[in-house]
C-alpha positions as CSV (number, residue, x, y, z in Angstrom):
1,M,136.5,111.3,80.8
2,T,138.3,112.7,77.7
3,D,141.5,111.1,76.2
4,L,143.9,113.8,75.1
5,A,145.5,112.7,71.9
6,G,147.9,114.4,69.6
7,T,150.0,116.1,72.3
8,T,153.7,116.0,72.7
9,N,154.6,112.8,74.4
10,M,157.8,113.2,76.3
11,L,157.7,109.9,78.2
12,G,156.8,107.3,75.6
13,D,153.2,106.1,75.4
14,E,152.4,106.4,79.1
15,R,148.9,107.8,79.9
16,V,148.0,109.5,83.1
17,T,144.7,110.7,84.6
18,V,144.2,114.4,85.5
19,V,141.1,115.5,87.5
20,F,140.4,119.3,87.6
21,T,138.6,120.8,90.6
22,P,136.2,122.4,91.3
23,S,134.6,121.3,88.0
24,G,135.4,117.6,88.5
25,V,136.3,117.2,84.8
26,Q,138.6,114.3,84.1
27,A,141.1,113.8,81.3
28,V,143.5,111.1,80.2
29,A,146.7,112.7,78.8
30,A,150.1,111.7,77.6
31,A,152.7,112.0,80.3
32,G,154.7,115.1,79.8
33,T,151.8,117.3,78.6
34,S,151.5,120.7,80.2
35,L,148.6,121.1,82.6
36,L,147.4,124.1,80.6
37,D,147.2,122.0,77.5
38,V,145.4,119.2,79.3
39,A,142.9,121.7,80.7
40,R,142.3,123.3,77.4
41,S,141.8,120.0,75.7
42,V,138.8,119.2,77.9
43,G,137.3,122.7,78.0
44,V,138.3,123.4,81.6
45,D,138.0,127.2,82.3
46,I,141.6,128.5,82.8
47,D,143.0,131.9,81.9
48,S,146.2,132.7,79.9
49,T,147.1,135.8,77.9
50,C,150.8,135.1,77.1
51,G,150.3,132.1,74.9
52,G,151.8,129.7,77.5
53,R,155.2,131.4,77.7
54,G,155.2,131.7,81.5
55,L,154.9,135.5,81.4
56,C,151.4,136.5,82.5
57,G,151.0,134.3,85.5
58,R,147.3,133.9,84.9
59,C,147.3,130.1,84.5
60,Q,148.3,129.3,88.0
61,V,147.1,125.9,89.3
62,T,147.5,124.0,92.5
63,P,148.5,120.3,92.2
64,A,147.0,118.4,95.2
65,T,148.7,115.7,97.2
66,G,147.1,112.8,99.1
67,E,144.6,110.0,98.6
68,F,141.4,110.9,96.6
69,A,139.2,107.8,96.9
70,K,136.4,109.5,94.8
71,W,138.6,109.3,91.7
72,G,140.9,106.4,92.8
73,I,144.0,108.7,92.7
74,T,146.9,108.9,95.1
75,S,149.3,111.7,94.2
76,D,152.4,113.3,95.7
77,D,154.8,116.0,94.6
78,S,156.3,113.8,91.9
79,A,153.0,113.8,90.0
80,V,154.1,117.0,88.1
81,S,157.5,118.0,86.8
82,P,159.9,120.1,88.9
83,W,160.0,123.9,88.8
84,T,161.3,125.3,85.6
85,T,163.6,128.2,85.0
86,S,160.7,130.2,83.7
87,E,158.9,129.8,87.0
88,S,161.9,130.5,89.1
89,G,162.6,133.7,87.2
90,Y,159.0,134.8,86.9
91,K,158.5,138.5,87.7
92,G,154.9,139.1,86.5
93,R,152.3,141.2,88.2
94,R,150.5,138.3,89.8
95,A,152.9,136.5,92.1
96,I,152.9,132.7,92.1
97,E,151.0,131.7,95.2
98,P,152.6,129.2,97.6
99,G,151.9,125.7,96.5
100,S,150.9,126.8,93.0
101,R,152.5,126.3,89.6
102,L,152.2,127.9,86.2
103,G,150.0,125.6,84.3
104,C,151.8,126.3,81.1
105,Q,155.1,125.2,82.6
106,A,154.2,122.3,84.9
107,R,153.9,119.0,83.1
108,V,151.9,116.0,84.3
109,L,153.9,112.9,85.1
110,A,151.5,110.7,87.0
111,D,147.8,110.6,88.1
112,V,147.0,113.9,89.9
113,V,144.2,116.1,91.1
114,V,144.7,119.8,90.1
115,D,142.7,122.7,91.5
116,I,141.9,125.8,89.3
117,P,141.6,128.7,91.8
118,P,139.0,131.4,91.0
119,A,141.7,133.9,90.1
120,S,142.8,131.6,87.3
121,Q,139.4,131.2,85.8
122,V,138.3,133.2,82.8
123,H,134.7,133.1,84.0
124,R,134.9,133.6,87.7
125,P,132.0,132.4,89.8
126,V,129.2,134.9,90.3
127,I,128.8,135.3,94.1
128,R,125.3,136.6,94.7
129,K,124.9,137.2,98.4
130,T,123.3,140.4,99.7
131,I,121.7,141.2,103.0
132,D,118.7,143.1,104.4
133,L,118.5,144.2,108.0
134,P,115.1,145.6,108.9
135,G,114.4,146.7,112.5
136,L,118.0,146.3,113.6
137,T,118.9,147.9,116.9
138,L,122.5,149.0,117.2
139,D,124.2,147.5,120.2
140,P,127.8,146.6,119.3
141,L,130.1,144.7,121.6
142,V,133.1,146.9,120.6
143,T,133.0,150.7,120.9
144,A,135.4,153.6,120.5
145,R,135.9,155.8,123.7
146,Y,137.6,159.1,123.5
147,V,139.4,160.3,126.6
148,E,141.7,163.2,127.5
149,L,144.3,162.1,130.1
150,P,145.5,164.6,132.8
151,E,149.0,166.0,132.6
152,L,151.5,164.1,134.8
153,E,153.2,166.0,137.6
154,L,156.4,165.1,139.3
155,G,155.8,162.5,141.9
156,D,152.8,161.0,140.1
157,E,153.8,157.4,139.9
158,R,150.8,156.1,138.1
159,A,151.5,154.1,135.0
160,D,149.9,155.0,131.6
161,D,147.5,152.0,131.6
162,E,146.4,153.0,135.1
163,I,145.6,156.5,134.1
164,L,143.8,155.2,131.0
165,R,141.7,152.8,133.1
166,E,140.8,155.6,135.5
167,A,139.7,157.9,132.7
168,L,137.5,155.2,131.1
169,A,135.8,154.7,134.5
170,A,135.4,158.4,135.1
171,D,134.2,159.4,131.6
172,W,132.4,156.3,130.4
173,G,131.5,154.3,133.5
174,I,133.8,151.4,132.4
175,E,134.9,149.8,135.6
176,H,137.8,147.4,135.9
177,A,139.0,147.9,132.4
178,T,142.1,145.9,131.3
179,V,144.6,146.5,128.5
180,E,145.5,143.6,126.3
181,G,149.2,142.7,126.4
182,R,149.5,143.3,122.6
183,V,148.1,146.8,123.0
184,L,150.5,147.9,125.7
185,P,153.4,148.8,123.4
186,T,151.1,151.2,121.6
187,V,149.7,153.1,124.6
188,H,152.5,155.5,125.4
189,P,153.2,156.4,121.7
190,A,149.5,157.1,121.2
191,I,149.4,159.4,124.3
192,V,152.5,161.3,123.1
193,E,151.2,161.7,119.5
194,G,147.8,162.7,120.6
195,G,148.9,165.2,123.2
196,R,147.4,163.1,125.9
197,A,144.1,162.8,124.0
198,I,143.5,159.2,122.8
199,T,140.8,156.9,121.6
200,A,140.5,153.5,123.3
201,V,138.6,150.7,121.6
202,V,136.9,148.8,124.3
203,H,135.1,145.4,124.3
204,R,131.9,145.1,126.5
205,D,133.9,142.9,128.9
206,G,136.1,145.9,129.7
207,T,139.1,144.8,127.6
208,V,140.9,147.6,125.7
209,L,141.5,146.1,122.3
210,A,143.4,149.1,120.7
211,V,144.5,152.6,121.5
212,R,144.9,155.4,118.9
213,P,146.1,159.0,119.2
214,G,143.5,161.8,119.2
215,F,139.9,161.4,118.2
216,D,139.5,158.3,115.9
217,E,136.1,156.7,116.1
218,V,136.6,154.3,113.2
219,V,135.7,150.9,114.4
220,Y,135.1,148.2,111.8
221,G,133.6,144.7,112.2
222,V,133.4,141.8,109.8
223,A,130.6,139.2,109.5
224,V,131.4,136.1,107.5
225,D,129.1,133.3,106.3
226,V,131.5,130.4,105.7
227,G,129.6,128.2,103.2
228,S,130.8,124.9,101.9
229,T,130.8,126.3,98.3
230,T,131.0,130.0,98.7
231,I,132.1,132.5,101.4
232,A,130.3,135.8,101.9
233,G,131.8,138.6,104.0
234,Y,130.6,142.0,105.1
235,L,132.6,144.9,106.4
236,V,130.5,146.9,108.9
237,D,130.9,150.3,110.6
238,L,130.2,149.3,114.2
239,A,129.5,152.9,115.1
240,S,126.6,153.3,112.6
241,G,125.7,149.7,111.7
242,D,126.2,150.5,108.0
243,V,127.4,147.7,105.8
244,L,130.3,149.5,104.0
245,A,131.6,146.7,101.7
246,D,130.9,143.1,100.8
247,A,132.9,140.5,99.1
248,G,132.5,136.8,98.1
249,A,134.9,134.0,97.3
250,M,134.8,130.3,96.4
251,N,135.6,128.0,99.3
252,P,139.0,126.5,98.4
253,Q,138.2,123.3,100.3
254,I,136.2,122.3,97.2
255,R,139.4,120.7,95.8
256,F,139.2,118.2,98.7
257,G,135.6,117.3,98.0
258,E,132.5,119.0,96.6
259,D,130.3,118.0,99.5
260,L,130.9,118.0,103.2
261,M,131.1,114.2,103.6
262,S,133.7,114.0,100.8
263,R,135.9,116.4,102.9
264,V,135.3,114.4,106.0
265,S,136.4,111.3,104.1
266,Y,139.5,113.1,102.9
267,V,140.4,113.8,106.5
268,M,139.8,110.2,107.4
269,M,142.0,108.8,104.7
270,N,144.8,111.4,104.8
271,P,146.7,111.9,108.0
272,G,147.0,115.6,108.6
273,G,144.1,116.3,106.1
274,D,142.2,118.3,108.7
275,G,145.1,120.6,109.0
276,E,145.1,121.1,105.2
277,L,141.4,121.9,105.2
278,T,141.8,124.3,108.2
279,S,144.7,126.1,106.6
280,A,142.8,126.4,103.3
281,I,139.8,128.1,104.8
282,R,141.7,130.3,107.1
283,T,143.9,131.5,104.2
284,A,140.8,132.2,102.2
285,L,139.2,134.2,105.0
286,D,142.3,136.4,105.4
287,R,142.2,137.0,101.6
288,L,138.5,137.9,102.0
289,V,139.5,140.6,104.5
290,T,141.9,142.0,101.9
291,D,139.0,142.0,99.3
292,L,136.8,143.9,101.8
293,A,139.5,146.4,102.5
294,D,140.0,146.9,98.8
295,A,136.2,147.4,98.3
296,L,136.0,150.0,101.0
297,D,135.7,153.6,100.0
298,T,138.4,155.1,102.2
299,E,141.8,156.8,102.1
300,L,143.2,154.3,104.6
301,D,145.5,151.6,103.3
302,E,144.9,147.9,103.8
303,A,147.1,147.7,106.9
304,S,145.2,150.6,108.5
305,V,141.9,149.1,107.7
306,R,143.0,145.8,109.3
307,D,144.1,147.7,112.4
308,R,140.6,149.2,112.7
309,I,138.8,145.8,112.4
310,H,138.1,144.9,116.0
311,D,135.3,142.3,115.9
312,I,134.7,139.4,113.5
313,V,131.7,137.0,113.7
314,L,131.8,133.8,111.7
315,V,129.1,131.1,111.1
316,G,129.1,127.9,109.1
317,N,127.7,124.5,109.0
318,P,129.1,122.1,111.6
319,V,131.9,120.7,109.4
320,M,133.0,124.2,108.3
321,H,132.7,125.3,112.0
322,H,134.9,122.6,113.3
323,L,137.5,122.9,110.5
324,L,137.7,126.7,111.0
325,L,138.5,126.0,114.7
326,G,141.0,123.3,113.8
327,I,138.8,120.6,115.2
328,D,138.8,117.1,113.7
329,P,135.4,116.8,111.9
330,T,135.4,113.0,111.5
331,P,133.0,112.5,114.4
332,L,130.4,114.4,112.3
333,G,130.8,111.8,109.6
334,A,129.2,108.9,111.4
335,A,126.4,108.3,113.9
336,P,125.7,109.8,116.4
337,F,127.2,112.8,114.6
338,T,128.7,114.4,117.7
339,L,129.7,118.0,117.9
340,T,133.0,118.7,119.7
341,I,131.5,122.0,120.8
342,G,128.1,123.6,119.9
343,A,128.2,126.7,122.2
344,P,129.6,130.0,120.9
345,V,133.4,130.3,120.8
346,D,135.2,133.6,121.6
347,L,138.9,134.0,120.9
348,R,141.4,136.3,119.3
349,A,141.3,136.7,115.5
350,T,145.0,135.9,115.4
351,D,144.1,132.5,116.9
352,L,142.4,131.8,113.5
353,D,145.5,132.9,111.6
354,L,143.8,136.1,110.6
355,D,146.0,139.1,110.3
356,L,143.8,141.2,112.5
357,P,146.1,142.1,115.4
358,F,143.5,144.1,117.4
359,A,140.4,142.0,116.8
360,R,138.3,139.5,118.7
361,A,136.6,136.6,116.9
362,H,133.2,135.1,117.7
363,I,132.1,131.9,116.2
364,G,128.3,131.4,116.4
365,P,126.6,128.4,118.0
366,C,125.7,125.2,116.2
367,I,122.2,123.7,116.6
368,A,123.1,120.0,116.0
369,G,125.5,117.7,114.4
370,H,124.4,118.6,110.9
371,V,122.6,121.9,111.6
372,G,125.1,124.6,112.1
373,A,125.8,128.1,113.1
374,D,124.7,129.3,109.7
375,A,121.2,127.9,110.3
376,A,121.2,129.5,113.7
377,A,122.1,132.9,112.2
378,A,119.4,132.5,109.5
379,L,116.9,131.6,112.2
380,L,117.8,134.7,114.1
381,N,117.3,136.9,111.1
382,E,114.0,135.5,110.1
383,R,112.7,135.2,113.7
384,T,111.7,131.6,113.1
385,H,111.9,130.9,116.8
386,A,109.5,133.7,117.6
387,T,106.8,133.2,115.1
388,A,103.1,133.0,115.9
389,E,102.2,131.0,112.8
390,P,104.2,128.0,111.5
391,Q,107.2,129.2,109.5
392,L,109.5,127.0,107.4
393,L,113.1,128.1,106.8
394,V,115.1,126.1,104.3
395,D,118.7,126.7,103.3
396,V,119.1,124.7,100.1
397,G,122.7,123.6,99.6
398,T,124.8,120.4,99.4
399,N,123.4,119.7,102.9
400,A,120.0,121.3,103.3
401,E,119.4,122.8,106.7
402,I,115.7,123.1,107.7
403,V,114.2,124.9,110.6
404,L,110.5,124.9,111.4
405,G,109.1,127.4,113.9
406,T,105.7,127.2,115.6
407,A,104.1,129.2,118.3
408,E,105.3,126.5,120.8
409,R,108.8,125.8,119.8
410,A,111.3,125.5,116.9
411,Y,112.5,122.2,115.3
412,A,115.6,121.6,113.2
413,A,117.0,118.9,110.9
414,S,119.3,118.5,107.9
415,S,118.9,116.5,104.8
416,P,121.7,115.1,102.6
417,T,120.7,116.7,99.3
418,G,124.2,116.5,97.7
419,P,125.6,118.9,95.1
420,A,123.1,118.1,92.3
421,F,121.2,121.4,92.9
422,E,124.4,123.3,92.2
423,G,125.1,121.5,88.9
424,A,127.4,118.7,90.1
425,Q,126.5,115.2,89.1
426,I,124.3,116.7,86.3
427,S,125.6,115.9,82.7
428,S,125.3,119.5,81.5
429,G,125.5,121.2,85.0
430,M,127.8,124.0,85.9
431,R,128.2,126.7,88.5
432,A,126.6,130.1,88.2
433,T,129.1,131.8,86.0
434,A,128.8,134.1,83.0
435,G,127.3,132.1,80.1
436,A,125.5,129.5,82.3
437,I,121.9,129.0,81.4
438,E,119.9,130.3,84.4
439,R,116.3,130.2,83.1
440,I,114.5,127.8,80.7
441,R,111.0,127.3,79.3
442,I,109.6,124.5,77.1
443,D,106.8,125.1,74.6
444,R,103.9,122.9,75.5
445,E,103.1,122.2,71.8
446,T,106.4,121.9,70.0
447,L,108.4,120.9,73.1
448,E,111.2,123.3,71.9
449,P,113.2,125.0,74.6
450,R,114.1,128.7,75.1
451,F,116.5,129.9,77.7
452,K,118.3,132.8,79.3
453,V,121.9,132.9,80.3
454,I,123.9,134.8,82.9
455,G,125.4,137.9,81.3
456,A,122.7,138.5,78.7
457,D,119.2,140.1,79.0
458,A,117.6,138.6,75.9
459,W,116.1,135.1,75.8
460,S,117.4,132.6,73.2
461,D,114.4,133.2,70.9
462,E,114.6,137.0,71.1
463,A,116.3,139.5,68.9
464,G,119.8,140.5,70.2
465,F,120.5,137.2,71.9
466,A,123.3,136.2,69.5
467,E,125.0,139.6,69.8
468,Q,124.7,139.6,73.6
469,T,126.1,136.1,74.0
470,A,128.8,136.4,71.3
471,N,131.6,136.5,73.9
472,L,129.9,134.0,76.3
473,D,130.6,130.3,76.4
474,I,127.1,128.8,76.9
475,A,128.5,125.6,78.4
476,G,125.8,124.3,80.8
477,L,122.9,124.9,83.2
478,C,123.4,126.3,86.7
479,G,121.2,125.3,89.6
480,S,118.2,127.6,89.0
481,A,117.9,126.3,85.4
482,I,118.3,122.7,86.5
483,I,115.3,123.1,88.8
484,E,113.3,124.8,86.1
485,V,114.1,122.4,83.3
486,I,113.0,119.4,85.3
487,G,109.8,121.2,86.3
488,E,109.2,122.1,82.7
489,L,109.8,118.6,81.4
490,Y,107.1,117.4,83.8
491,L,104.6,120.2,83.0
492,A,105.2,119.7,79.3
493,G,104.6,116.0,79.5
494,V,108.2,115.1,78.5
495,C,108.5,113.1,81.7
496,D,105.8,111.7,83.9
497,H,105.2,112.2,87.7
498,N,107.7,109.3,88.3
499,G,110.4,111.3,86.5
500,V,110.5,108.9,83.5
501,I,111.3,110.6,80.3
502,Q,108.8,109.5,77.6
503,D,109.4,108.2,74.1
504,L,108.5,111.3,72.2
505,T,111.0,110.8,69.4
506,A,108.2,110.6,66.8
507,R,106.9,114.0,67.9
508,T,110.0,116.1,68.4
509,D,113.8,116.1,67.7
510,C,114.3,117.4,71.2
511,V,113.8,113.9,72.6
512,V,116.4,111.3,71.5
513,S,116.9,107.7,72.4
514,D,119.7,107.0,74.8
515,E,120.2,103.2,75.0
516,R,117.3,102.0,77.1
517,T,116.2,105.5,78.2
518,F,115.6,108.9,76.6
519,T,117.3,112.3,76.7
520,Y,115.9,115.8,76.3
521,V,118.2,117.9,74.1
522,I,118.3,121.6,75.0
523,R,120.9,122.5,72.4
524,P,122.5,120.0,69.9
525,E,126.2,120.0,69.2
526,V,127.0,123.0,67.1
527,T,130.1,124.2,65.2
528,D,130.8,127.9,64.7
529,D,132.0,129.4,61.5
530,D,135.5,129.5,62.9
531,G,135.4,125.7,63.5
532,T,134.8,125.9,67.3
533,T,132.6,123.0,68.4
534,H,130.1,123.5,71.3
535,P,129.0,120.2,72.9
536,Q,125.4,119.1,73.2
537,L,123.5,120.4,76.2
538,A,120.9,117.9,77.4
539,I,119.0,116.4,80.4
540,T,119.4,112.7,80.7
541,Q,117.3,110.2,82.6
542,N,120.0,110.0,85.2
543,D,120.0,113.8,85.6
544,V,116.3,113.6,86.4
545,R,117.0,110.9,88.9
546,Q,119.7,112.9,90.6
547,I,117.3,115.9,91.1
548,Q,114.6,113.6,92.3
549,L,116.9,112.1,94.9
550,A,118.0,115.6,96.1
551,A,114.5,117.0,96.1
552,S,113.0,114.0,97.9
553,A,115.7,114.1,100.6
554,L,114.9,117.8,101.2
555,R,111.1,117.2,101.3
556,A,111.3,114.1,103.5
557,G,113.3,116.2,106.1
558,I,110.6,118.9,106.0
559,D,107.7,116.4,106.3
560,L,109.5,114.8,109.2
561,L,109.7,118.1,111.1
562,M,106.1,118.8,110.4
563,E,105.1,115.5,111.8
564,H,107.1,116.1,115.0
565,A,105.5,119.6,115.3
566,G,102.0,118.1,114.8
567,I,101.1,120.3,111.8
568,T,99.9,119.4,108.3
569,E,100.4,122.6,106.5
570,C,102.6,125.7,106.5
571,H,101.8,128.9,104.6
572,D,105.1,130.7,105.3
573,V,108.0,129.1,103.5
574,R,111.3,131.0,103.2
575,L,114.1,129.8,100.9
576,A,117.5,131.0,102.2
577,G,121.0,131.1,100.7
578,A,122.4,132.2,97.3
579,F,120.8,129.2,95.6
580,G,117.4,129.6,97.3
581,A,117.3,133.2,96.2
582,H,117.2,132.1,92.6
583,I,114.7,129.3,92.8
584,D,111.4,130.2,91.1
585,P,108.8,129.4,93.8
586,V,106.5,127.8,91.2
587,Y,109.1,125.2,90.3
588,A,109.9,124.6,94.0
589,L,106.3,123.6,94.3
590,V,106.2,121.6,91.0
591,L,109.2,119.5,92.1
592,G,107.8,119.1,95.6
593,L,110.8,120.7,97.2
594,V,108.5,122.3,99.7
595,P,104.9,121.4,100.8
596,D,102.0,122.8,98.8
597,C,101.0,126.3,99.8
598,P,100.0,129.6,98.1
599,V,102.9,130.4,95.7
600,E,103.1,134.0,97.0
601,R,103.9,132.6,100.4
602,V,107.1,130.9,99.1
603,T,109.7,133.7,99.3
604,A,113.4,134.0,98.8
605,V,115.1,135.7,101.8
606,G,118.6,135.9,100.3
607,N,121.6,135.2,102.5
608,A,119.7,135.1,105.7
609,A,122.7,133.5,107.4
610,G,124.9,136.4,106.4
611,A,122.2,138.9,107.6
612,G,121.9,137.1,110.9
613,T,125.7,137.1,111.3
614,V,125.7,140.9,110.8
615,R,123.0,141.1,113.5
616,M,125.3,139.2,115.8
617,L,128.1,141.5,115.0
618,V,126.3,144.8,115.7
619,S,123.9,143.7,118.5
620,A,125.1,142.2,121.8
621,K,121.5,141.5,122.7
622,Q,120.9,139.4,119.5
623,R,124.2,137.6,120.0
624,D,123.1,136.6,123.5
625,E,119.7,135.8,122.2
626,I,120.7,133.2,119.6
627,A,123.1,131.6,122.1
628,A,120.1,130.9,124.3
629,V,117.7,130.0,121.5
630,V,119.7,127.1,120.1
631,R,119.6,125.3,123.4
632,D,115.8,125.1,123.2
633,V,115.5,124.0,119.5
634,E,114.4,120.4,119.2
635,K,116.8,118.5,117.0
636,I,115.6,115.8,114.7
637,E,118.2,113.4,113.3
638,T,116.9,112.2,109.9
639,A,119.4,109.4,109.6
640,T,118.0,107.6,112.7
641,E,114.3,108.4,112.1
642,P,112.3,105.2,111.0
643,R,109.8,107.4,109.0
644,F,112.4,109.1,106.9
645,Q,112.8,106.4,104.3
646,E,109.0,106.1,103.8
647,L,108.7,109.9,103.5
648,F,111.6,109.9,101.1
649,V,110.0,107.4,98.7
650,A,106.7,109.3,98.7
651,A,108.5,112.5,97.8
652,M,110.2,111.0,94.7
653,A,107.1,111.7,92.6
654,F,106.3,115.1,91.1
655,P,105.0,117.0,93.0
656,H,104.4,114.2,95.6
657,A,103.1,110.7,95.5
658,T,100.3,111.2,98.1
659,A,100.1,114.8,99.3
660,P,97.6,116.9,97.3
661,S,98.6,120.1,95.6
662,P,95.5,122.3,95.4
663,H,97.4,125.6,95.6
664,L,99.8,124.6,92.8
665,A,96.9,123.3,90.6
666,Q,95.4,126.9,90.7
667,I,98.4,128.4,88.9
668,V,99.7,125.6,86.6
669,A,98.0,122.8,84.6
670,L,99.3,119.6,86.2
671,P,99.6,116.6,83.8
672,E,97.3,113.6,84.3
673,R,99.1,110.9,86.1
674,V,100.0,107.8,84.1
675,D,101.7,104.7,85.6
676,S,104.9,104.4,83.5
677,T,107.4,103.3,86.1
678,G,110.5,101.9,84.5
679,G,109.5,102.0,80.8
680,G,108.8,105.5,79.6
681,G,106.2,106.0,76.9
682,R,106.8,102.4,75.6
683,N,105.0,101.0,78.6
684,R,101.9,103.1,77.8
685,R,102.0,101.9,74.2
686,R,102.4,98.3,75.2
687,R,99.5,98.5,77.7
688,R,97.3,100.1,75.1
689,E,98.2,97.5,72.4
690,S,97.6,94.7,74.9
691,S,94.1,96.0,75.8
692,E,93.2,96.3,72.1
693,R,94.2,92.7,71.6
C-alpha cells in the first residue's frame, strides 16, 4: 500500500484508503485529493489528455458502494465529493457513463473502492480469443423465409398473419407457425412496403421472430463466452455460418471481486448485491453487441444490425450463468454447491435486458456446481465425450474446469486455482496488456534473465529492444511469463523441486536476500534520464508459493479424474481458454500443471468454449447433442473427495513429488533433487558443514 504525501489537503490531516480495481492497487491519501491524482501517485493505469481540467472525459472512474470484506472497506455515496459544475456542464465527446465520475473532479473523502473501466485505461487489456470450427455442419435454428402473399379480394376476411402462416406452410412446409406479439405491428407495414413480398424470420419451433419487406435474407446470430475475467463475442451469419466479427471486453464484475468466490461473498454480505452483479454483466453484454455491430463490415447502422440479430447463445461458468439469469449464486458458494438450474434455458433476449427486440436467447447447460456451460461448450468443440483414446481438456482460469474423456464415458471436475495464473497475488504480476512481460528465459550459467514484452518483437538482449519499448511501460509479468519464470527458476537451479529459492547471492546479483527468504530480481529499480523511476520487477518466495498452490490444485483435480476413470496416463492434453493458449507446453510439464506426456501432445486449443458456443448457435443438432451429453458426464466434487488433499500435497513439488517424468526428461535437463525444505541453500550448506565435522 502506498501513502500519498505532498498532495493538497482540503480536510486537515485525515487519511483515507483508496483501492483501485481491477488492479487491486491500494493507496493511502489525504482526504480531498482527486481520484486522478491518487491513481497517478501509485501508478494506476488511467487516461487523461486535458491535464485534469474536466474537458476530455477520458479519466472516468466508478466509485463502488457496499461492503468489501477483502479490503475491510464499507463505502457509500459520501465517500467521494458531490458532482462539480465542470461535470454537470461537461459536453465532451465521451459522455459520462451512469454511475461514473470524472477522476480529475471527484475527490476522495472516505475509504472507497474505485473501478477503472477499460475505456479509461491507457493500456487497455489485450483480449486474445479466436475460434476454429473444422467440420461444422450448418443447421441453424433460425432461418429467413421469403414468401409472396396473394392479393386480397373483396370478401376475403383472412387476417395478414393468417395469410402469412398459410404461405409459410405452402412454400416452406412450416406447419402451425405463430407470429410473436411484438412482431405483429410490423407485419402489415412490411406487406405494403414489399408489395406483398416479405421475408419472415422463423425459429425451428415455428415462431415468426421478425418480418421484413421484400427479399432480405440477412439473419445474424451472436455467440458469447461470458468468462469471469473476459467476455468474448462473435457475430455470425446464420445463413452461411461465417463469423463476421468478433469483440472482447473485460468483465466489469471484477470490481466486485477478482475470483468467483469473492463475488459470491459480495452477494452474501451486500443485500441486493446479486442485482448489481447481474446488471453489470448484462450492461456489458449489450455494449459488446454494439462493439460487434461496429466491427461488422456493412452499410447497416447499429439499430438495423440489432434488428437482424435473431439468436444469441451464451455460456459461462456456473456463477456467471446464474448471475446472467438473475439467480442468486450463493448456493454455489458452499457445499453441496447446488445449481438452481443446470439444463439449457431458452428465453427472449430482452428478458436479459439486451436491446435485441427480435432475438431469442439460449443459455447453454451446466455440467455441475462448479463446471459450467463454458466447459460443456469446450467439450462439444473438442469432442471430448466422443473420444476413443483418453483426452484431457483443461480450461485454466481462476477456477480451472477439467474434463476427461475416455472410450467409456466423460468425467468432469473443477479446481480452485485462484487468480495467481493471471497475475493477481503475484508481486510483479499484471494482466496481459501492452508492455507486460510475456516470455522469459534465464541463462543457466550467469542466471541473468532475458525477456520479451507484449507490443515488441525483440527480446530484451536483442538490438532494437529499447527503441521498440520506448513508449511501453514495462510494469510486470502477465500469466504466460509467470509460468515460464517459475519453470526457468527451477530448471536453472535458482529454486529447488520444493519451490525454495536458494541462497545464490554470492554467485549472482539477480538473487537477493529478503529477510528470511530470497528473491529473484528480473529488473532492478531503474531511473530514466527524465527522472521517471521504474520499480523493481522480481519473483519472491511468496510468488513461487502462490503458483505452487494454483498448480497443485489443478494437477490434483486432474489426478483425481484419472483415478476415477481408472487410467494412469493420457497422451492427449488440450489447454483451452485465452490463458491456456499462451502457456508453453514445456513449462506446463515442468511445473506439473498436467501429467507427463509427449510435449507435442500438449496442445493449445484457443477459446474452445467460444468455438463450441458458435457450434451451438449454427447447429440445432449440436445444441441438442450437448444438452444430452451433460446429463451423462460423471461429476467429481474435489471439495468432498478424501484423496484430493493427498494428491494436492504430492503435486506441490516440481514437476511432481512421486510421479515420474520420462517424457519431460527427454527434452529438458531436470535438476537433481536436493532436500532443502524450509531453508533454501543455507540448509544444504549446514548439512555439508555438519558432515565435514
